[in-house]
C-alpha positions in Angstrom: -22.1 -19.8 1.5 -23.6 -16.8 3.2 -26.5 -15.3 1.3 -26.0 -11.8 -0.2 -29.5 -11.0 1.2 -28.1 -10.7 4.7 -28.4 -7.1 5.9 -25.3 -4.9 6.0 -24.4 -3.2 9.3 -25.5 0.5 8.9 -22.7 3.0 8.5 -23.0 6.7 7.5 -21.3 7.4 4.2 -21.2 10.5 2.1 -22.5 10.9 -1.4 -20.3 10.3 -4.5 -21.5 12.4 -7.5 -19.7 13.3 -10.6 -20.4 15.0 -14.0 -18.9 14.3 -17.4 -18.2 16.3 -20.5 -16.7 15.3 -23.8 -13.6 17.0 -25.2 -12.0 16.6 -28.6 -10.5 13.4 -30.0 -12.6 11.2 -27.7 -11.2 12.7 -24.4 -13.6 12.5 -21.5 -13.5 14.9 -18.5 -15.0 13.8 -15.2 -15.1 15.8 -12.1 -16.6 15.3 -8.7 -19.5 17.7 -7.9 -19.2 17.1 -4.1 -17.9 20.2 -2.3 -14.5 19.8 -0.6 -14.3 21.3 2.9 -11.4 23.6 3.8 -8.5 21.5 5.0 -6.4 22.1 8.1 -3.0 23.8 7.7 -1.1 20.5 8.4 -1.7 17.2 10.1 0.2 18.3 13.3 -2.0 21.5 13.4 -5.1 19.3 13.5 -3.5 17.2 16.2 -2.9 20.3 18.2 -6.6 21.2 18.0 -7.6 17.7 19.2 -5.1 18.1 22.0 -7.1 21.2 23.1 -10.4 19.4 22.8 -9.6 15.9 24.0 -6.1 16.1 25.6 -6.5 12.7 27.4 -7.7 10.7 24.4 -5.3 8.0 23.3 -3.7 9.1 20.0 -1.1 6.4 19.3 0.1 3.1 20.9 2.5 0.3 20.2 3.8 -2.8 22.1 6.7 -2.2 24.3 9.6 -4.6 25.1 7.4 -6.1 27.9 4.6 -6.8 25.5 2.3 -4.2 27.0 0.9 -1.3 25.2 2.8 2.0 25.3 0.2 4.7 24.9 0.4 8.5 24.3 -2.5 10.9 24.5 -3.0 13.9 22.2 -1.8 16.1 25.0 1.3 14.1 25.6 2.2 14.0 21.9 1.9 17.8 21.6 4.1 18.2 24.6 6.8 16.2 23.0 6.8 17.8 19.6 8.5 21.1 20.5 11.7 19.6 22.0 12.0 17.3 19.1 11.5 20.1 16.6 14.2 22.1 18.3 16.6 19.2 18.0 15.9 19.0 14.3 16.4 22.8 13.9 19.7 22.6 16.0 20.9 20.0 13.5 20.0 22.3 10.6 17.7 19.8 9.1 15.9 21.4 6.0 14.4 20.5 2.7 18.0 20.3 1.3 19.1 18.2 4.3 15.9 16.3 5.5 15.4 13.9 8.2 15.9 10.2 7.0 14.1 7.5 8.9 15.4 4.0 8.2 13.3 1.8 10.6 9.7 0.8 10.7 6.5 1.7 12.6 6.8 2.8 16.2 5.9 5.8 18.4 9.3 7.4 18.1 9.2 7.3 14.3 5.8 9.0 14.3 6.9 11.6 16.8 10.0 12.6 14.8 8.0 12.8 11.6 5.3 15.0 13.2 7.9 17.2 14.8 9.6 17.7 11.4 6.3 18.8 9.8 5.6 21.1 12.8 9.0 22.8 12.3 8.6 23.0 8.5 11.3 20.5 7.5 10.6 17.4 5.5 11.3 13.9 6.5 11.7 10.7 4.4 10.6 7.3 5.8 12.3 4.6 3.7 11.8 0.9 3.5 13.6 -1.0 6.3 14.2 -3.7 3.6 16.7 -1.3 1.9 18.8 -1.6 5.1 18.0 -5.1 6.4 17.2 -7.2 3.4 19.3 -5.7 0.6 22.9 -6.8 0.5 24.4 -4.2 -1.7 22.4 -1.2 -0.2 22.0 0.1 -3.8 18.6 1.7 -3.3 19.5 3.1 0.1 22.7 4.6 -1.3 20.7 6.2 -4.2 18.2 7.7 -1.7 21.0 9.1 0.5 22.8 10.6 -2.5 19.6 12.2 -3.6 18.4 13.6 -0.3 21.7 14.4 1.4 20.1 13.9 4.8 20.9 16.2 7.8 19.9 13.6 10.4 19.2 9.8 10.4 17.0 7.8 12.7 17.1 4.1 13.2 15.3 2.5 16.1 17.7 -0.4 16.7 21.3 0.9 16.3 22.9 -2.5 16.1 20.6 -3.9 13.5 20.9 -0.9 11.2 24.6 -0.3 11.8 25.9 -2.2 8.7 23.7 -0.1 6.4 24.5 3.1 8.2 28.2 2.4 8.1 28.0 1.6 4.4 26.1 4.7 3.1 25.8 7.4 5.8 28.5 10.1 6.0 30.2 10.0 9.5 29.5 13.7 9.9 25.7 13.1 9.7 24.1 12.8 13.2 22.5 9.4 13.8 19.7 9.0 16.4 18.7 5.6 17.8 16.2 4.4 20.3 18.4 1.6 21.7 21.4 -0.7 21.1 24.2 1.8 20.4 26.5 0.4 17.7 30.2 0.2 18.4 31.1 1.5 15.0 30.1 5.2 15.4 28.8 7.7 17.9 25.0 8.0 18.1 22.5 9.9 20.3 19.6 8.4 22.0 16.1 9.4 21.1 15.4 10.1 24.8 18.1 12.8 24.7 16.3 14.7 22.0 13.1 14.7 24.1 14.8 16.9 26.6 16.2 19.5 24.2 15.7 23.0 25.6 13.1 24.8 23.4 13.8 28.3 22.1 11.7 30.7 20.1 13.1 29.2 16.9 10.5 26.5 17.0 7.5 28.9 17.1 9.1 31.0 14.4 9.7 27.9 12.2 6.1 26.8 12.7 4.6 30.1 11.9 6.5 30.0 8.5 4.9 26.7 7.6 2.3 26.9 4.7 0.0 24.3 3.1 2.6 24.1 0.3 5.5 23.4 2.6 7.0 20.0 1.9 5.9 17.6 4.7 7.8 14.5 3.5 9.4 12.6 0.7 7.9 9.2 -0.2 9.7 6.9 -2.4 8.2 4.9 -5.2 10.0 2.5 -7.5 7.5 2.1 -10.2 8.5 -0.5 -12.7 11.9 0.8 -13.8 15.1 1.7 -12.0 15.8 3.5 -8.8 13.2 5.0 -6.4 11.8 8.5 -7.1 11.2 10.9 -4.3 7.6 12.0 -4.4 7.2 15.5 -3.0 4.3 15.4 -0.4 3.1 18.7 0.8 0.9 19.6 3.8 -1.9 20.5 1.4 -1.8 17.1 -0.2 -2.1 15.3 3.1 -4.8 17.5 4.7 -7.0 17.9 1.6 -6.8 14.1 1.2 -8.1 13.6 4.7 -11.0 16.0 3.9 -11.7 13.9 0.8 -11.7 10.7 2.9 -14.0 12.3 5.5 -16.4 13.5 2.8 -16.8 9.9 1.5 -16.5 8.1 4.9 -18.8 10.4 6.7 -19.0 8.3 9.9 -15.5 9.4 10.7 -17.0 12.7 11.8 -19.4 11.1 14.2 -17.0 9.6 16.7 -13.2 9.2 16.8 -12.2 6.1 14.9 -10.1 3.3 16.3 -7.5 1.7 13.9 -5.2 -1.2 14.4 -2.8 -1.3 11.4 0.5 -2.9 10.3 1.0 -1.2 6.9 4.5 0.3 6.7 4.8 4.0 7.0 7.2 4.4 4.1 4.1 3.6 2.0 1.5 6.2 1.4 -1.3 3.8 2.4 0.0 3.2 5.9 2.0 6.4 6.6 -0.5 9.0 5.2 -3.9 7.4 4.6 -4.3 5.2 7.6 -2.5 7.3 10.3 -4.2 10.4 8.9 -7.6 8.9 9.3 -6.9 8.4 13.0 -5.1 11.7 13.7 -7.2 14.0 11.6 -10.4 12.8 13.3 -9.2 12.6 16.9 -9.0 8.9 16.8 -6.7 6.2 18.2 -4.0 4.5 16.1 -2.6 1.2 17.5 0.5 -0.1 15.7 0.2 -3.7 14.8 3.6 -5.4 14.9 2.1 -8.4 13.1 2.0 -8.9 9.3 0.0 -11.1 6.9 2.7 -13.9 7.0 2.6 -17.3 8.8 5.3 -16.1 11.2 3.7 -12.8 12.2 0.0 -13.3 11.8 -0.1 -14.5 15.4 0.8 -11.0 16.7 -2.1 -9.5 14.6 -4.5 -12.0 16.1 -3.4 -11.2 19.6 -3.8 -7.4 18.9 -7.2 -7.8 17.3 -8.5 -9.7 20.4 -7.2 -6.8 22.5 -8.2 -3.9 20.4 -11.6 -3.6 18.6 -11.2 -1.4 15.4 -14.0 0.7 14.0 -12.3 0.9 10.6 -10.0 -1.8 9.3 -7.8 -1.8 6.2 -5.7 -4.6 4.9 -4.3 -6.3 1.8 -6.2 -9.4 0.4 -3.6 -11.7 1.9 -4.2 -10.3 5.3 -8.0 -10.9 5.1 -7.2 -14.4 3.8 -5.3 -15.2 7.0 -8.0 -13.8 9.2 -10.7 -15.9 7.5 -8.8 -19.0 8.3 -8.4 -18.0 12.0 -12.0 -16.9 12.3 -13.0 -20.6 11.8 -11.2 -21.8 14.9 -10.9 -18.7 17.1 -14.3 -17.4 18.2 -12.7 -14.9 20.6 -10.9 -13.3 17.6 -14.1 -13.3 15.5 -16.2 -11.7 18.3 -13.7 -9.0 19.0 -13.0 -8.1 15.4 -16.6 -7.6 14.4 -17.8 -6.1 17.7 -17.4 -2.4 16.8 -16.4 -2.6 13.2 -18.2 -0.2 10.9 -16.3 -0.6 7.6 -13.6 -2.7 6.0 -11.4 -1.6 3.1 -8.9 -3.5 0.9 -6.3 -2.3 -1.5 -3.8 -4.0 -3.8 -4.9 -7.2 -5.5 -8.5 -8.4 -5.7 -10.1 -10.5 -3.1 -10.8 -14.1 -3.9 -14.4 -15.3 -3.6 -13.8 -17.7 -0.8 -12.3 -14.7 1.3 -15.5 -12.7 0.6 -17.6 -15.6 1.7 -15.5 -16.3 4.8 -15.7 -12.7 6.0 -19.4 -12.6 5.5 -19.9 -15.9 7.2 -17.8 -14.9 10.2 -19.6 -11.6 10.6 -23.0 -13.2 10.3 -22.2 -15.7 13.0 -21.5 -12.8 15.4 -24.2 -10.3 14.4 -26.4 -11.8 11.7 -25.2 -9.0 9.4 -22.4 -8.3 7.0 -19.8 -5.5 7.3 -19.5 -3.4 4.3 -16.3 -3.8 2.3 -15.1 -0.9 0.1 -12.1 -0.3 -2.1 -10.7 2.7 -3.9 -7.8 3.8 -6.0 -4.9 6.1 -5.9 -1.1 6.3 -5.7 1.8 7.8 -3.8 1.5 10.8 -6.1 -2.2 11.4 -5.1 -1.6 11.2 -1.4 -3.2 8.5 -2.1 -7.0 8.8 -2.0 -8.4 9.7 -5.4 -11.3 7.3 -6.2 -13.5 5.3 -3.8 -16.7 3.4 -3.6 -19.3 4.3 -0.9 -21.3 1.2 -1.7 -20.5 -2.5 -1.2 -17.8 -3.8 -3.6 -19.1 -6.9 -5.4 -17.0 -6.8 -8.6 -13.2 -7.3 -8.9 -11.4 -4.2 -10.0 -14.0 -1.7 -8.9 -12.5 1.7 -8.0 -15.7 3.8 -7.6 -16.0 7.5 -8.4 -13.6 10.5 -8.1 -13.3 11.9 -4.6 -14.5 15.4 -3.7 -12.2 17.9 -5.2 -10.9 15.6 -7.9 -10.9 16.4 -11.6 -9.9 13.6 -14.0 -9.8 12.9 -17.6 -9.8 9.7 -19.7 -7.7 9.8 -22.9 -8.0 7.2 -25.6 -4.8 5.1 -25.7 -5.1 2.1 -28.1 -8.2 0.2 -27.0 -8.0 1.6 -23.5 -8.9 4.9 -21.7 -5.8 6.3 -20.0 -6.5 8.0 -16.7 -5.1 11.4 -15.7 -5.8 13.3 -12.5 -5.7 16.8 -11.1 -6.5 18.1 -7.6 -5.2 19.5 -4.4 -3.9 16.1 -3.3 -1.7 15.6 -6.4 2.1 16.0 -6.0 3.9 18.9 -7.6 6.6 16.5 -8.8 9.7 14.5 -8.0 12.5 15.9 -5.9 15.5 17.0 -7.9 14.1 15.2 -11.0 12.7 17.8 -13.4 12.8 15.4 -16.3 10.6 12.9 -14.6 8.4 15.6 -13.3 7.8 17.1 -16.7 7.1 13.6 -18.1 4.5 13.0 -15.4 2.1 15.8 -16.3 0.3 16.6 -19.6 -0.2 20.0 -21.2 -3.3 20.7 -19.0 -1.5 19.9 -15.8 -3.1 16.5 -15.3 -0.9 13.8 -13.6 -0.4 10.8 -15.9 -0.7 7.9 -13.6 -0.2 5.3 -16.3 -3.3 3.3 -15.6 -6.6 2.8 -17.5 -10.2 2.8 -16.3 -13.4 1.7 -17.9 -17.0 2.4 -17.0 -18.7 -0.1 -14.7 -21.8 0.7 -16.8 -21.3 2.8 -19.9 -24.8 4.1 -19.6 -24.7 5.1 -16.0 -21.8 7.3 -14.6 -23.0 6.9 -11.1 -22.0 3.2 -11.1 -18.3 4.3 -11.2 -15.3 2.9 -12.8 -13.3 -0.4 -13.0 -9.5 -0.7 -13.1 -8.5 -1.7 -16.6 -4.7 -2.4 -16.1 -1.6 -0.4 -16.9 -1.6 1.1 -20.3 2.0 -0.2 -20.8 1.5 -3.8 -19.6 -0.7 -5.1 -22.3 1.2 -7.0 -25.1 0.6 -8.6 -28.5 1.0 -12.2 -29.4 2.6 -13.1 -32.8 -0.9 -13.3 -34.1 -1.3 -9.6 -33.5 -3.9 -10.3 -30.7 -3.7 -7.9 -27.8 -3.5 -9.6 -24.3 -5.2 -7.7 -21.4 -2.5 -8.1 -18.8 -4.6 -7.1 -15.8 -7.5 -9.4 -16.8 -5.4 -12.5 -17.4 -3.3 -11.9 -14.3 -6.3 -11.4 -12.1 -7.9 -14.6 -13.5 -4.9 -16.7 -12.7 -4.6 -15.3 -9.1 -8.3 -15.9 -8.5 -8.2 -19.4 -9.9 -5.1 -20.5 -8.0 -5.9 -18.9 -4.6 -4.7 -19.5 -1.9 -1.7 -21.4 -3.4 -0.4 -18.3 -5.3 1.4 -15.1 -4.3 1.8 -13.5 -7.7 2.3 -14.3 -11.4 4.4 -12.9 -14.2 3.0 -13.2 -17.7 5.0 -14.1 -20.8 3.9 -14.0 -24.5 5.2 -10.8 -26.1 5.9 -11.7 -29.7 5.2 -15.4 -28.9 2.4 -17.8 -30.0 0.7 -18.1 -26.7 0.5 -16.8 -23.1 2.7 -18.3 -20.5 2.8 -17.8 -16.7 5.7 -17.8 -14.2 4.0 -18.3 -10.9 5.3 -17.3 -7.5 3.6 -19.9 -5.2 2.6 -19.3 -1.6 5.0 -21.8 -0.2 3.3 -22.0 3.2 -0.1 -22.7 1.6 1.5 -25.3 -0.7 3.3 -26.9 2.3 0.0 -27.2 4.1 -1.7 -28.7 1.0 1.0 -31.3 0.6 1.1 -32.0 4.4 4.8 -31.3 4.5 7.0 -30.5 7.4 9.2 -27.4 7.9 12.4 -29.0 6.5 11.4 -29.4 2.8 13.0 -26.9 0.4 10.9 -24.7 -1.9 11.9 -26.9 -4.8 10.6 -30.0 -3.0 7.4 -28.2 -2.1 6.5 -27.1 -5.6 7.5 -30.5 -7.1 5.2 -32.4 -4.8 2.5 -34.2 -6.8 -0.3 -32.7 -4.6 1.0 -29.2 -5.4 1.6 -29.8 -9.1 -1.8 -31.6 -9.4 -3.6 -28.7 -7.7 -2.1 -26.1 -10.1 -2.8 -28.4 -13.0 -6.4 -28.8 -12.1 -7.0 -25.1 -11.3 -5.4 -23.9 -14.5 -7.0 -26.6 -16.6 -10.4 -25.3 -15.4 -9.3 -21.7 -16.2 -8.3 -22.8 -19.7 -11.8 -24.1 -20.4 -13.2 -20.6 -19.8 -10.8 -18.9 -22.2 -12.5 -17.3 -25.2 -9.4 -17.2 -27.4 -5.7 -17.0 -27.5 -5.8 -13.6 -25.7 -7.2 -15.2 -22.6 -5.8 -18.7 -22.8 -2.9 -19.4 -20.5 -1.3 -22.3 -22.3 1.7 -23.1 -20.1 3.0 -22.3 -16.6 6.0 -22.9 -14.4 6.2 -22.7 -10.6 9.1 -20.7 -9.4 11.2 -22.0 -6.6 13.0 -18.8 -5.7 11.0 -15.8 -4.4 11.5 -12.4 -6.1 14.7 -10.6 -5.1 14.8 -7.0 -4.0 18.4 -6.4 -5.1 17.4 -7.5 -8.6 14.5 -5.1 -8.5 12.1 -8.1 -9.0 10.0 -6.9 -6.2 9.3 -3.5 -4.7 9.5 -3.1 -0.9 5.7 -3.0 -0.8 5.7 -6.5 -2.3 4.5 -5.8 -5.8 6.2 -7.6 -8.7 8.2 -5.8 -11.3 7.2 -7.8 -14.3 10.1 -6.5 -16.6 12.8 -7.2 -14.0 11.5 -10.8 -13.4 11.4 -11.5 -17.1 15.0 -10.1 -17.6 16.4 -11.9 -14.5 14.8 -15.3 -15.4 15.1 -15.2 -19.2 16.2 -18.9 -19.1 12.9 -19.9 -17.6 11.0 -17.9 -20.2 12.7 -19.9 -22.9 11.9 -23.1 -21.0 8.2 -22.2 -21.1 8.3 -22.1 -24.9 10.5 -25.1 -25.5 9.3 -27.9 -27.7 8.4 -30.5 -26.7 7.1 -29.3 -23.4 10.0 -29.3 -20.9 9.9 -31.3 -17.6 8.2 -29.3 -14.8 6.3 -27.1 -17.2 2.5 -27.4 -16.9 0.4 -27.4 -20.1 -3.2 -26.5 -20.5 -5.5 -27.0 -23.5 -8.7 -25.3 -24.4 -11.8 -27.3 -25.1 -12.8 -27.2 -28.7 -15.7 -24.8 -29.4 
C-alpha cells in the first residue's frame, strides 16, 4: 500500500470559504464568500474570443473512420458556426421547435449545438439509448411530444432510422452525417456547412442574452418520464466561472481533456466540455467507455493524449488501475502532465485509491490530487467542491463561489436547498413540477441531505447524507440510512458488484438485491465467454466470494439498521424500458422493487430460499 505521506503534485487551487447564519426552526443558511467573476455572454462567445487570441489552437478532436484524429482549431470552429446557424434559422428552429440531437459525442454534434446557441435557439441532446436500446421508444416519444422539434440530427442514418421512423413526423427535417436510410429523405451534415450566410445570423446572435435558453437537458429522476431541464447561457457560463474560481490552475494554461462522458448528461456535455472551451483548452473525444468491450479504446487514447485534467466515474478508474499494473506505457503517459483527477457518482473503493496512488508514485514519486464535488442537472452542475484531497467517502466540500444554500431539518436529516446564477429557472412546459421544485424563498429543492464533516468547523465542508426520500423504516420502527448501507455493500463487494437495491420497508430486516459485475465475476470464477449470467452468479467461487464479503460486513453492523441480513444476486441487468435504470446508469430503486416483486418476496421467505445468501451478526 502506498503511504499517504507521499507528496502530492503541486497544483494551484482557489480558496473555498463560506459563512453560516441560523434561521428559525433550525434552518441553516450557508453562503460562499468567494467573489464570482463576471461570466461571458455564452460559451460560443468565449470560444470566439479564444479564436481571436489563439486561432490555431486545437479545440476539439475525435477519431475518424480511419482511426486517426480529426482535429478542429478554434479558428476553424468559428468559421463553421455561421453557416450551420443559418441552416437552423432557415428551418425555423426556435425554443418552441428546438434542434433534437439523437446520437452521441462527435465533432458534428458539438458544432450543431454551438451553432444553435450562437443563433439563440436551444438544442436538446438526448440519450442514444432511447433510440438504440429501447424497444418501445417510450421515452423518446415523450421527449418529441414535449419539445416538438424543428430539426433532428443523428450521425448514422441507418442505425437511427427505426427510431426516427417511429417517432419523428415526416415533415421534420432530419440531418445525418452518413448512411442515408431508405425510409425517408435526409440531408447530409456536409450540406449544412455550405449554407449561404445572410444577415439573419448576426441579427439572431445580437438578440442572445445570458437568459436565453441554450439547451434542454433531460433528467429522469426516480419516477416517470424525463423532465426537460431549462439550461440558460447564464447557468453555463457562471458555472464555468465557479469552476475556474475553485480550480485556479485552469487560468494558468489551456487544459487538455480526454473524455467519454455522454453529452446528454450535464457532467459530460456542460461541465467537461465547458472546462476545455471556456479556458481555451483542447477536448479530445474518447470513444471508449468503462466496460470490458470498450476500455481498450480509452487506453489507446490515453497513451496518445496526455490530459492535464481527468474526470471519470469510479468504474472507469477501477479499469485503469488494473491496466496500470501491466501497461507501463499507459501509466507513464497518463500521469506525465496530469494536474488533477476528479470523480463523480459512486464512491471510490479503497483498492482503487491505493492503485492510483501506487501507479502515480511509480512514475513520479508523488500522488495526484483527487477531488470530488456535488451538483445536478438543475445546477449546471457545479455547486459544491473540494479543493483539498478527498480521503472520506461522500465528501462534497463547500459551496462554490456565488452559491447560497440552506439546510432544512427533515426528520433526522438536513435537507439541502440551493440558489445561485447556475440554478435552472425550471422545467420546460411543466409548471407544476417547476413550482414543486422551489421553496418560498426561491431555493431549489434538490431532494438530498448533507451533514457537516466536522460540526465544529465549517471549513471542513459537508458530506453527502443520502436522499431524503430513500431512507425507510423497519417494522421495529428503526430508520435505515439508505445511502450509508448501500455504500457499505458496494465498498465491501467491489469489484464484483455494479449496484444494489435495498429492501426492508415495513419488514423485519434489511435485504439486498445485487446487480453483479458479470465480467468481474467471470474472471473470478475463471469462466469462458459462453456461460450465461445465471451460470456465472451460481458458480461456487462467486457465491462464496459474496458470502464471505457480506459475512464480514455483517460483523461490523451495530444494529438492525445497518445489518444486511440476506441478499440475492440478480441474473438480469436493469432494463431501461422498465425504467429500472436511467440512461446514465443509475438505478431506479422503486422501479426495480416493483418489477422484481417476486424476488423481494423470495428474500423474506422462511425457511431461507435456495440461492438466497444469509448473514448473521456476531453476538455483542
